[in-house]
ZATITOR-704233 format. One record per residue (C-alpha): residue number from 0; z, x, y. Coordinates in Angstrom, 3 decimals, decimal comma, always signed. Each point is the difference from the previous one (the first is absolute). Layout:
<pts>
+-----+----------+----------+----------+
| pos |        z |        x |        y |
+-----+----------+----------+----------+
| NUM |        Z |        X |        Y |
...
+-----+----------+----------+----------+
</pts>
This chain:
<pts>
+-----+----------+----------+----------+
| pos |        z |        x |        y |
+-----+----------+----------+----------+
|   0 |  +14,066 |  -19,473 |   +0,296 |
|   1 |   -2,567 |   -2,732 |   -0,429 |
|   2 |   -0,591 |   -1,507 |   -3,428 |
|   3 |   -3,299 |   +0,569 |   -1,789 |
|   4 |   -2,145 |   -3,169 |   +0,243 |
|   5 |   +0,089 |   -2,116 |   -3,171 |
|   6 |   -3,788 |   -0,115 |   -0,405 |
|   7 |   -0,228 |   +3,785 |   +0,153 |
|   8 |   +2,705 |   +0,371 |   -2,634 |
|   9 |   -1,931 |   -2,398 |   -2,239 |
|  10 |   -3,154 |   +2,058 |   +0,546 |
|  11 |   +1,846 |   +3,216 |   -0,857 |
|  12 |   +1,488 |   -1,516 |   -3,150 |
|  13 |   -3,450 |   -1,221 |   -1,019 |
|  14 |   -1,324 |   +3,518 |   +0,481 |
|  15 |   +2,762 |   +1,397 |   -2,227 |
|  16 |   -0,805 |   -2,626 |   -2,609 |
|  17 |   -3,655 |   +1,068 |   -0,028 |
|  18 |   +1,070 |   +3,600 |   -0,548 |
|  19 |   +2,353 |   -1,071 |   -2,768 |
|  20 |   -2,899 |   -1,574 |   -1,912 |
|  21 |   -2,377 |   +2,840 |   +0,821 |
|  22 |   +1,884 |   +3,283 |   +0,655 |
|  23 |   -3,291 |   +1,850 |   +0,579 |
|  24 |   -1,030 |   -2,304 |   +2,837 |
|  25 |   -0,917 |   +1,844 |   +3,234 |
|  26 |   +0,432 |   -1,812 |   +3,321 |
|  27 |   -1,617 |   +0,935 |   +3,327 |
|  28 |   +2,235 |   +0,027 |   +3,085 |
|  29 |   -1,824 |   +1,307 |   +3,045 |
|  30 |   -1,328 |   +3,401 |   -1,028 |
|  31 |   +2,514 |   +0,398 |   -2,825 |
|  32 |   -0,633 |   -0,827 |   -3,632 |
|  33 |   +3,388 |   -0,962 |   -1,397 |
|  34 |   +1,087 |   -0,128 |   -3,612 |
|  35 |   +3,193 |   -1,522 |   -1,307 |
|  36 |   +1,859 |   +3,292 |   +0,520 |
|  37 |   -0,731 |   -0,211 |   +3,729 |
|  38 |   +2,086 |   -3,148 |   +0,406 |
|  39 |   +2,515 |   +0,991 |   -2,672 |
|  40 |   +0,991 |   +3,160 |   +1,855 |
|  41 |   +0,015 |   -1,891 |   +3,295 |
|  42 |   +2,414 |   -2,762 |   -0,980 |
|  43 |   +2,123 |   +2,147 |   -2,315 |
|  44 |   +3,367 |   +0,991 |   +1,443 |
|  45 |   -0,139 |   +3,687 |   +0,882 |
|  46 |   -3,711 |   +0,049 |   -0,892 |
|  47 |   -2,047 |   +2,836 |   +1,507 |
|  48 |   -2,580 |   -1,025 |   +2,608 |
|  49 |   -3,310 |   +1,850 |   -0,089 |
|  50 |   -2,545 |   +0,558 |   +2,721 |
|  51 |   -1,813 |   -3,262 |   -0,747 |
|  52 |   +3,222 |   -1,971 |   +0,527 |
|  53 |   +0,670 |   +1,727 |   +3,317 |
|  54 |   -3,598 |   -0,347 |   +1,182 |
|  55 |   -0,239 |   -3,706 |   -0,841 |
|  56 |   +3,338 |   -0,714 |   +1,664 |
|  57 |   -0,995 |   +1,834 |   +3,191 |
|  58 |   -3,453 |   -1,597 |   +0,011 |
|  59 |   +1,541 |   -3,481 |   -0,075 |
|  60 |   +2,322 |   +0,961 |   +2,879 |
|  61 |   -2,915 |   +1,328 |   +2,085 |
|  62 |   -2,078 |   -3,078 |   -0,868 |
|  63 |   +2,788 |   -2,288 |   +1,172 |
|  64 |   +0,263 |   +1,993 |   +3,226 |
|  65 |   -3,688 |   -0,463 |   +0,784 |
|  66 |   +0,183 |   -3,701 |   -0,739 |
|  67 |   +2,943 |   -0,492 |   +2,370 |
|  68 |   -0,581 |   +2,627 |   +2,686 |
|  69 |   -1,329 |   -1,411 |   +3,254 |
|  70 |   +0,429 |   +2,956 |   +2,379 |
|  71 |   -2,567 |   +2,781 |   +0,267 |
|  72 |   +2,449 |   +2,842 |   -0,551 |
|  73 |   +2,255 |   -0,324 |   -3,036 |
|  74 |   +3,173 |   +1,951 |   -0,428 |
|  75 |   -0,794 |   +1,529 |   -3,384 |
|  76 |   -2,275 |   +0,585 |   -2,947 |
|  77 |   +0,347 |   +1,708 |   -3,375 |
|  78 |   -1,897 |   +2,476 |   -2,105 |
|  79 |   -0,232 |   -0,242 |   -3,778 |
|  80 |   +1,399 |   +2,300 |   -2,670 |
|  81 |   -3,172 |   +2,076 |   +0,199 |
|  82 |   +1,057 |   +1,371 |   +3,385 |
|  83 |   +2,354 |   +2,583 |   -1,488 |
|  84 |   -0,208 |   +1,726 |   -3,382 |
|  85 |   +1,824 |   +2,933 |   -1,550 |
|  86 |   -1,950 |   +3,005 |   -1,253 |
|  87 |   +0,758 |   +1,351 |   -3,470 |
|  88 |   -0,434 |   +3,593 |   +1,124 |
|  89 |   +1,697 |   -0,062 |   +3,412 |
|  90 |   +3,606 |   -0,518 |   +0,975 |
|  91 |   -0,411 |   -2,759 |   +2,600 |
|  92 |   -1,862 |   -3,307 |   +0,245 |
|  93 |   -3,429 |   -0,047 |   +1,585 |
|  94 |   -1,876 |   -2,560 |   +1,969 |
|  95 |   -2,267 |   -0,670 |   -2,915 |
|  96 |   -3,436 |   -0,487 |   +1,471 |
|  97 |   +0,636 |   +1,769 |   +3,200 |
|  98 |   +0,753 |   +3,661 |   -0,555 |
|  99 |   -2,929 |   +2,094 |   +0,836 |
| 100 |   -1,951 |   +3,138 |   -0,870 |
| 101 |   +0,332 |   -0,834 |   -3,694 |
| 102 |   -1,476 |   +2,428 |   -2,536 |
| 103 |   +0,164 |   -2,075 |   -3,138 |
| 104 |   +1,231 |   -3,321 |   -1,302 |
| 105 |   +2,339 |   -0,394 |   -2,927 |
| 106 |   +1,054 |   -2,853 |   -2,237 |
| 107 |   +3,287 |   -1,672 |   +0,781 |
| 108 |   +2,868 |   +0,667 |   -2,410 |
| 109 |   +0,023 |   -2,593 |   -2,730 |
| 110 |   +3,205 |   -1,756 |   +0,976 |
| 111 |   -1,182 |   -0,432 |   +3,567 |
| 112 |   -3,200 |   -1,759 |   -1,023 |
| 113 |   +2,195 |   -2,869 |   -1,164 |
| 114 |   +1,675 |   -0,248 |   +3,419 |
| 115 |   -3,116 |   +0,047 |   +2,182 |
| 116 |   -1,902 |   -3,192 |   +0,582 |
| 117 |   -3,373 |   +0,009 |   -1,740 |
| 118 |   -1,218 |   -2,622 |   +2,442 |
| 119 |   +0,767 |   +2,219 |   +2,979 |
| 120 |   -1,727 |   +2,979 |   -1,613 |
| 121 |   -3,145 |   -2,064 |   -0,389 |
| 122 |   +0,406 |   -1,327 |   +3,517 |
| 123 |   -0,261 |   +3,549 |   +1,274 |
| 124 |   -2,912 |   +0,680 |   -2,312 |
| 125 |   +1,874 |   +2,601 |   -2,042 |
| 126 |   +0,294 |   +0,099 |   -3,770 |
| 127 |   +3,162 |   +0,731 |   -1,929 |
| 128 |   -1,597 |   +3,126 |   -1,423 |
| 129 |   -0,676 |   +1,555 |   +3,409 |
| 130 |   +2,518 |   -1,344 |   +2,403 |
| 131 |   +2,289 |   +2,735 |   +1,246 |
| 132 |   -0,524 |   +2,639 |   +2,643 |
| 133 |   +1,355 |   +3,225 |   -1,421 |
| 134 |   +0,432 |   +2,066 |   +3,135 |
| 135 |   +3,642 |   +0,273 |   +0,993 |
| 136 |   +1,239 |   -1,111 |   +3,375 |
| 137 |   +0,938 |   +3,588 |   +0,783 |
| 138 |   -3,693 |   +0,851 |   +0,343 |
| 139 |   -0,137 |   -2,333 |   +2,983 |
| 140 |   +3,225 |   +0,805 |   +1,769 |
| 141 |   -1,089 |   +3,656 |   +0,222 |
| 142 |   -2,772 |   -1,046 |   +2,348 |
| 143 |   +0,376 |   +1,052 |   +3,598 |
| 144 |   +0,791 |   -2,650 |   +2,584 |
| 145 |   -3,397 |   +0,332 |   +1,645 |
| 146 |   -1,852 |   -0,823 |   -3,200 |
| 147 |   -0,458 |   -3,709 |   -0,610 |
| 148 |   +0,262 |   -1,638 |   -3,383 |
| 149 |   -2,946 |   -1,411 |   -1,889 |
| 150 |   +1,016 |   -3,489 |   -1,017 |
| 151 |   -1,531 |   -1,869 |   -2,922 |
| 152 |   -1,569 |   -3,374 |   +0,692 |
| 153 |   +2,487 |   -1,647 |   -2,381 |
| 154 |   +2,874 |   +0,857 |   +2,327 |
| 155 |   -1,874 |   -1,042 |   +3,134 |
| 156 |   -0,592 |   -3,371 |   -1,690 |
| 157 |   +3,760 |   -0,422 |   -0,492 |
| 158 |   +0,790 |   +0,738 |   +3,654 |
| 159 |   -2,840 |   -2,262 |   +1,139 |
| 160 |   +1,295 |   -2,844 |   -2,184 |
| 161 |   -3,024 |   -0,187 |   -2,303 |
| 162 |   +2,213 |   +0,618 |   -3,031 |
| 163 |   +2,127 |   -1,275 |   -1,583 |
| 164 |   -1,022 |   -3,666 |   -0,016 |
| 165 |   +1,471 |   -1,960 |   +2,923 |
| 166 |   +1,092 |   +3,239 |   +1,615 |
| 167 |   -0,017 |   +0,437 |   +3,779 |
| 168 |   -1,325 |   +2,702 |   +2,295 |
| 169 |   +2,944 |   +2,240 |   +0,832 |
| 170 |   -0,949 |   -0,309 |   +3,671 |
| 171 |   +1,067 |   -3,636 |   -0,290 |
| 172 |   +3,415 |   +0,693 |   -1,519 |
| 173 |   +3,209 |   +1,780 |   +0,894 |
| 174 |   +1,168 |   +0,988 |   -3,453 |
| 175 |   -1,535 |   +0,579 |   -3,427 |
| 176 |   +1,939 |   -0,641 |   -3,209 |
| 177 |   -0,798 |   +2,248 |   -2,948 |
| 178 |   +1,110 |   -0,353 |   -3,646 |
| 179 |   +0,705 |   +3,491 |   -1,250 |
| 180 |   +0,531 |   +1,152 |   -3,562 |
| 181 |   +2,144 |   +3,154 |   -0,173 |
| 182 |   -1,489 |   +1,194 |   -3,272 |
| 183 |   +2,598 |   +2,699 |   -0,644 |
| 184 |   +2,707 |   -2,654 |   -0,051 |
| 185 |   -2,107 |   -2,934 |   -1,288 |
| 186 |   +1,279 |   -1,958 |   +2,970 |
| 187 |   -1,608 |   -2,346 |   +2,532 |
| 188 |   +1,014 |   +0,101 |   +3,668 |
| 189 |   -1,347 |   -1,834 |   +3,047 |
| 190 |   -1,134 |   +1,995 |   +3,011 |
| 191 |   -0,487 |   -1,215 |   +3,543 |
| 192 |   -2,394 |   +2,025 |   +2,154 |
| 193 |   +1,094 |   -0,777 |   +3,551 |
| 194 |   -3,025 |   +0,481 |   +2,252 |
| 195 |   +2,078 |   -0,426 |   +3,173 |
| 196 |   +2,955 |   +2,266 |   -0,762 |
| 197 |   -2,243 |   +2,375 |   -1,977 |
| 198 |   +2,400 |   +0,224 |   -2,921 |
| 199 |   +0,264 |   -0,976 |   -3,663 |
| 200 |   +2,820 |   -2,205 |   -1,277 |
| 201 |   +0,954 |   -0,094 |   -3,678 |
| 202 |   +1,399 |   -3,125 |   -1,660 |
| 203 |   +1,487 |   +1,224 |   -3,274 |
| 204 |   +1,813 |   -2,318 |   -2,407 |
| 205 |   +1,700 |   +2,878 |   -1,849 |
| 206 |   +1,008 |   +2,706 |   +2,457 |
| 207 |   +2,266 |   +1,622 |   -2,581 |
| 208 |   -3,067 |   +0,948 |   -2,052 |
| 209 |   -1,647 |   +2,336 |   +2,510 |
| 210 |   +1,851 |   +2,317 |   +2,443 |
| 211 |   -1,141 |   -0,260 |   +3,607 |
| 212 |   -1,481 |   +3,487 |   +0,044 |
| 213 |   -1,985 |   -0,609 |   -3,187 |
| 214 |   -1,321 |   -3,258 |   +1,400 |
| 215 |   -1,174 |   +1,705 |   +3,190 |
| 216 |   -1,693 |   +2,707 |   -2,038 |
| 217 |   -1,784 |   -2,648 |   -2,070 |
| 218 |   -1,195 |   -1,789 |   +3,124 |
| 219 |   -0,626 |   +3,140 |   +2,051 |
| 220 |   -3,786 |   -0,051 |   -0,509 |
| 221 |   -0,122 |   -3,561 |   +1,325 |
| 222 |   +1,961 |   +0,929 |   +3,120 |
| 223 |   -2,614 |   +2,675 |   +0,793 |
| 224 |   -3,112 |   -1,842 |   -1,126 |
| 225 |   +0,583 |   -3,164 |   +2,052 |
| 226 |   +0,056 |   +1,679 |   +3,453 |
| 227 |   -2,954 |   +2,229 |   -0,922 |
| 228 |   -1,918 |   -2,999 |   -1,266 |
| 229 |   +0,642 |   -2,080 |   +3,112 |
| 230 |   -0,830 |   +2,948 |   +2,258 |
| 231 |   -3,317 |   +0,541 |   -1,769 |
| 232 |   -0,846 |   -3,683 |   +0,466 |
| 233 |   +1,035 |   +0,070 |   +3,707 |
| 234 |   +2,460 |   -2,751 |   -0,842 |
| 235 |   +2,194 |   +0,617 |   +3,055 |
| 236 |   -2,927 |   +0,543 |   +2,371 |
| 237 |   -1,278 |   -3,560 |   +0,137 |
| 238 |   +0,908 |   -3,616 |   -0,681 |
| 239 |   +3,527 |   -1,404 |   +0,181 |
| 240 |   +1,501 |   +3,380 |   -0,846 |
| 241 |   -1,652 |   +2,013 |   +2,786 |
| 242 |   +2,432 |   +2,728 |   +1,084 |
| 243 |   +2,851 |   -1,629 |   -1,955 |
| 244 |   +0,813 |   +2,910 |   -2,328 |
| 245 |   +2,790 |   +2,164 |   +1,388 |
| 246 |   -0,252 |   +2,673 |   -2,704 |
| 247 |   -2,381 |   +2,925 |   -0,227 |
| 248 |   -2,535 |   -0,993 |   -2,627 |
| 249 |   +0,611 |   +3,063 |   -2,177 |
| 250 |   +3,745 |   -0,702 |   -0,258 |
| 251 |   +1,148 |   -1,680 |   -3,241 |
| 252 |   +1,331 |   -3,488 |   +0,491 |
| 253 |   +3,743 |   -0,334 |   -0,709 |
| 254 |   +1,071 |   -1,708 |   -3,222 |
| 255 |   +3,034 |   -2,297 |   +0,114 |
| 256 |   +1,743 |   -1,827 |   -2,808 |
| 257 |   +1,072 |   -3,526 |   +0,901 |
| 258 |   +3,207 |   -1,558 |   -1,284 |
| 259 |   -1,138 |   -2,867 |   -2,252 |
| 260 |   +1,373 |   -2,072 |   -2,920 |
| 261 |   +0,061 |   +1,959 |   -3,270 |
| 262 |   -1,102 |   -0,880 |   -3,513 |
| 263 |   +2,528 |   -0,120 |   -2,839 |
| 264 |   -2,338 |   +0,896 |   -2,872 |
| 265 |   -2,878 |   +2,346 |   -0,821 |
| 266 |   -3,075 |   -2,232 |   +0,086 |
| 267 |   +0,145 |   -2,073 |   +3,178 |
| 268 |   -1,260 |   +2,597 |   +2,507 |
| 269 |   -3,525 |   -1,454 |   +0,140 |
| 270 |   +1,277 |   -3,509 |   +0,625 |
| 271 |   +2,334 |   +1,317 |   +2,707 |
| 272 |   -2,974 |   +1,694 |   +1,677 |
| 273 |   -1,951 |   -3,265 |   +0,090 |
| 274 |   +2,960 |   -1,937 |   +1,400 |
| 275 |   +0,803 |   +2,681 |   +2,587 |
| 276 |   -3,572 |   -0,143 |   +1,310 |
| 277 |   -0,237 |   -3,792 |   -0,125 |
| 278 |   +3,274 |   -0,576 |   +1,850 |
| 279 |   -0,382 |   +2,852 |   +2,494 |
| 280 |   -3,499 |   -1,139 |   +0,925 |
| 281 |   +1,363 |   -3,515 |   +0,599 |
| 282 |   +2,978 |   +1,387 |   +1,952 |
| 283 |   +2,427 |   -1,562 |   -2,466 |
| 284 |   +3,290 |   +1,552 |   -1,053 |
| 285 |   +0,037 |   +2,013 |   -3,229 |
| 286 |   +3,286 |   -1,606 |   -1,035 |
| 287 |   -1,663 |   -1,901 |   -2,867 |
| 288 |   -1,327 |   +3,243 |   -1,526 |
| 289 |   +2,584 |   +0,274 |   -2,745 |
| 290 |   -0,305 |   +0,707 |   -3,703 |
| 291 |   +1,478 |   -3,445 |   -0,657 |
| 292 |   -2,968 |   -1,623 |   +1,772 |
| 293 |   -2,720 |   +2,132 |   -1,566 |
| 294 |   -0,544 |   -2,254 |   -3,079 |
| 295 |   -0,819 |   -2,862 |   +2,363 |
| 296 |   -2,272 |   +2,203 |   +2,147 |
| 297 |   -1,826 |   +1,152 |   -3,139 |
| 298 |   -0,616 |   -3,590 |   -1,077 |
| 299 |   -1,048 |   -0,887 |   +3,547 |
| 300 |   -2,558 |   +2,842 |   +0,069 |
| 301 |   -1,384 |   -1,089 |   -3,371 |
| 302 |   -0,436 |   -3,544 |   +1,342 |
| 303 |   -1,638 |   +1,343 |   +3,177 |
| 304 |   -2,455 |   +2,089 |   -2,005 |
| 305 |   -0,905 |   -2,975 |   -2,194 |
| 306 |   -0,344 |   -2,164 |   +3,127 |
| 307 |   -2,014 |   +2,575 |   +1,949 |
| 308 |   +2,103 |   -0,294 |   +3,153 |
| 309 |   +3,364 |   +1,313 |   +1,151 |
| 310 |   +2,733 |   -2,412 |   +1,028 |
| 311 |   +1,758 |   +0,368 |   +3,308 |
| 312 |   +3,049 |   +2,273 |   -0,412 |
+-----+----------+----------+----------+
</pts>
């Protein structure tokens, strides 16, 4: 693991000093307004990472990719935490902005408002008081195969690479990494949507927490929505993926858990998700993803956020 540059550590310490003298100071990092608690929970051992932490970390990784990438077709991109959200009234997670034929919109449960990124909500033009599609996924899966889905523009923008910032058009990637909050378990996992194999891989830092069957039930709506979404957008009819999909579009994509290093405490799942995605996207071994290394990775992310750029892994 590479050491954090001295100048960046000095800058981070200076930032902490400013907060010490003015605890109410609000700093702007990208689209995120950060208070002292933002960095406190980030660098604290076992501290819980919220959506803003995850989003900023992934943004810096995508930004670094675009600065270094020289080929036209990259191997990967990521979504943000806004891609998947759990519904208070339904049993499984939903693709937040994407489920269709909605009848009414409800307010998110209070504890989830603190997990979602305010910046991302504003990026999509949706307020915190009207930001959740209430219709359950079951309303969509009852549709007959011949009936296409009506897809919201917000989802089309994700697939086309217009959001999140520094995202790529899925036609120019082979896999999409997704940070996923399993609200029932208050647990972050990393997902890999494989656009070649047409399957979903799960990178879970605490497999003992969620039985395999429960995990598949939680992610079931995603496994059905993705093929329907791509079919509606003619994803496999044109471009680099023409005729590449070997599955019938109405068939759910398989969900596989991948054997990965495990966390040894309760609060590191978000940091594990960021490191999984960073290292996998760089085709680097996950061997350094250990609970012993997480304090360093937390400090490194704090320095990267203060710097505005991600270091090479």
